[in-house]
C-alpha positions, -999 to +999 in steps of 0.1 A: -808-343+719-795-335+684-778-304+672-802-275+666-811-271+629-791-243+614-813-214+603-810-202+568-809-167+553-797-150+584-778-118+576-741-122+580-730-086+574-741-054+557-767-059+530-754-062+495-757-030+475-788-028+454-785-026+416-792+012+418-765+016+444-741-002+421-751+021+392-747+052+413-713+040+427-701+036+391-715+070+382-696+086+412-664+070+400-669+083+365-679+118+376-649+120+399-624+108+373-636+128+343-666+150+350-701+152+336-689+160+300-672+126+296-697+105+315-723+087+295-753+065+304-740+038+279-706+036+296-723+033+331-746+005+317-717-014+302-696-012+333-724-025+355-734-052+331-769-040+325-786-032+292-791+004+283-829+001+282-827-015+317-807+015+329-836+037+322-856+019+348-834+035+374-825+069+358-844+091+333-813+108+317-778+120+325-790+149+346-811+125+367-781+102+371-760+132+383-788+143+407-792+108+422-754+104+425-750+137+442-779+131+465-767+096+475-732+111+482-747+136+507-767+108+522-736+087+526-718+116+543-748+120+567-748+082+574-711+081+582-714+112+604-744+097+623-725+065+629-695+084+642-717+104+666-735+073+678-701+056+686-695+085+711-663+097+726-647+131+725-655+155+697-621+150+682-625+112+682-659+117+665-642+138+638-615+111+634-640+083+632-661+102+606-630+106+584-621+069+588-656+059+578-661+083+549-627+078+534-623+040+539-611+020+509-643-001+509-667+028+516-692+037+489-679+061+463-686+098+471-690+121+442-676+156+445-704+181+439-684+198+412-711+204+386-742+209+407-751+238+385-763+215+357-792+204+380-826+221+379-835+243+408-855+217+428-829+189+424-801+213+432-818+226+464-824+190+475-787+182+473-777+215+489-801+209+518-786+176+525-751+191+523-760+219+546-775+194+570-742+176+572-724+208+578-748+218+606-745+184+623-707+184+622-705+220+634-727+210+664-702+182+673-673+208+671-692+233+692-699+207+719-662+199+718-653+235+724-677+237+753-661+206+769-626+218+763-618+190+738-616+214+709-597+247+709-619+278+704-627+282+667-655+290+642-672+256+642-691+262+610-660+271+590-642+241+605-671+218+596-674+232+560-636+227+556-637+191+569-666+181+547-651+198+517-620+177+521-640+145+522-658+154+490-625+166+474-602+136+480-618+113+455-609+138+427-576+150+442-553+129+420-566+147+389-551+180+397-515+168+405-501+146+379-466+149+394-477+132+426-478+094+425-510+076+433-514+067+470-537+046+491-569+061+506-556+050+540-525+071+537-545+101+527-569+096+556-542+092+582-525+124+570-558+143+569-566+133+604-532+143+617-533+177+600-568+186+610-564+176+646-528+187+653-518+211+625-484+215+609-468+239+633-443+226+658-456+251+683-494+247+687-498+273+714-508+300+689-509+306+651-488+336+639-506+368+632-495+379+597-497+410+576-520+405+547-505+401+512-514+430+489-540+417+465-542+450+444-521+436+416-547+408+412-578+431+415-599+442+386-598+477+401-560+480+395-558+496+361-555+530+345-584+545+324-558+565+305-538+536+292-553+517+262-533+485+269-543+486+306-580+489+296-576+459+273-560+439+300-587+449+325-614+437+302-597+404+298-592+401+336-629+407+341-639+382+316-616+355+331-627+363+367-664+361+356-659+329+336-639+313+365-667+321+390-694+307+368-674+276+359-668+271+396-704+272+405-721+256+375-694+236+356-682+242+321-710+225+302-737+243+320-722+277+315-726+294+281-705+321+265-737+342+263-741+339+301-705+349+307-709+379+283-741+391+299-726+388+334-696+409+325-716+434+305-701+425+271-711+408+239-702+373+229-681+388+201-661+407+227-653+374+245-639+360+212-619+392+206-603+393+241-599+356+248-613+332+221-637+304+220-649+284+250-619+260+250-595+289+248-614+307+276-612+276+299-574+273+292-569+310+299-589+306+332-566+278+342-535+297+333-547+327+353-556+306+383-520+292+386-506+327+380-526+339+410-513+313+434-478+315+421-479+353+427-492+348+462-465+323+470-438+346+456-452+375+476-452+354+508-416+343+502-405+379+500-413+383+537-383+384+560-399+360+584-401+323+594-413+298+569-444+292+592-452+329+589-448+329+551-468+298+548-496+313+569-496+345+548-499+325+516-526+303+530-548+332+542-544+351+509-552+319+489-585+316+508-594+353+504-589+353+466-613+324+463-640+344+482-635+375+462-656+375+430-634+401+413-603+378+417-616+343+421-594+317+404-607+286+387-612+256+410-588+227+403-601+200+380-631+220+366-634+211+329-599+196+329-608+168+305-622+194+281-588+210+276-568+203+244-537+181+249-513+211+246-534+231+271-536+202+295-498+198+293-494+235+302-518+231+331-499+201+344-466+220+341-481+249+361-494+225+387-460+209+390-444+244+394-468+254+422-463+221+440-425+224+437-424+259+451-448+251+479-428+220+488-395+240+488-411+264+514-424+236+535-391+217+535-373+248+545-398+252+574-391+217+586-353+224+585-357+256+605-379+239+630-411+259+626-430+231+608-435+194+616-420+168+594-453+156+578-462+136+547-458+164+522-471+146+491-503+136+508-507+171+522-504+186+487-533+164+476-554+174+507-549+212+507-570+223+477-600+205+492-599+226+523-609+258+504-628+244+474-661+252+492-652+289+491-659+293+454-694+278+455-711+310+467-727+292+497-713+319+520-713+356+511-694+378+535-678+413+535-640+419+535-638+415+573-657+382+570-634+370+543-604+377+565-620+358+593-628+327+573-593+327+557-578+330+592-599+301+605-590+278+576-553+287+580-555+281+618-571+247+612-540+235+593-515+255+615-525+243+649-554+218+643-586+213+662-573+196+694-574+218+725-539+206+736 
């Protein structure tokens, strides 16, 4: 009897990505590397080797391209999470597997949802519903792990939001830290898993309880009505806080000066008087953002306490300011490409300064024995993603709720998710 005839056209692996998938993958790379402002349909068509008229068979316009890219990114997250859950194991192994799948070098590109505000209401709600679905499903995994004793007691929703926020953040992370050399996705993934599961404290039995940093110097309420200069500075603070909040939620292009002026109860002319045009406003928001974080780091370093204590105080305060609309700093990378070259250089210098001071504190903690010797460069790229969801307005809480969320995020990095 002869050899059986070899069947043809049998699948030998995952199906090849469709032309639309290829287009959206290219769009995700462009959105992550330079934002909506500098992404064009023509560039996407050229990179994928399709004619511009042919591209319109798949997308109607740039906004539709952004919508489809954001929607696909959420669907990819849900797919990876579903596969990790189906594989089974402990809750912590599901989390680790999810991060491996979502952040793999050959995984489809995930676009950070940085400028979702440009989308019309229905499209925006579609993307947010998918995003919230992923948060709810991951939170259920963590809750199950808590019940089984695999995960330490924690707020599962906050942990899930933080984990997913990091996954969306990592593709854009290199843009905010020019001083850090490019590194492989595998290195970032390994460090993220280690941090999120085990934390950076040498003693995982409990995270330190810290006295909150005084945020009054950063608050819009901290001024004198009898001092003219103080009033001018207060108006400028309110403009920058409002602009930062709107830029964070909608992106720079989708936020007009008229909208900022109306929100702050001023005129467009007043914005020009106190800050300048939109480009000057964006640069001022960036400058203020780094001033806030440098102030918090300085305040924490003034504590006569261990480096772990000081790091915890900083981390909690850094989360709270992002939840407070009267203080909220600008999220890293928002409109970065729109800055003038001198402004971009200044932002890079401030970023380098913050990274340097944070690194000094962390290295001191390793030497004193309160912190583990971890990959600090990778950690610095991961950290901003942990709290980037705080500025999107998806969770609105009072002062007590803000402290609780900040504490939960800090605990996640201090002692990790693992129960032991």
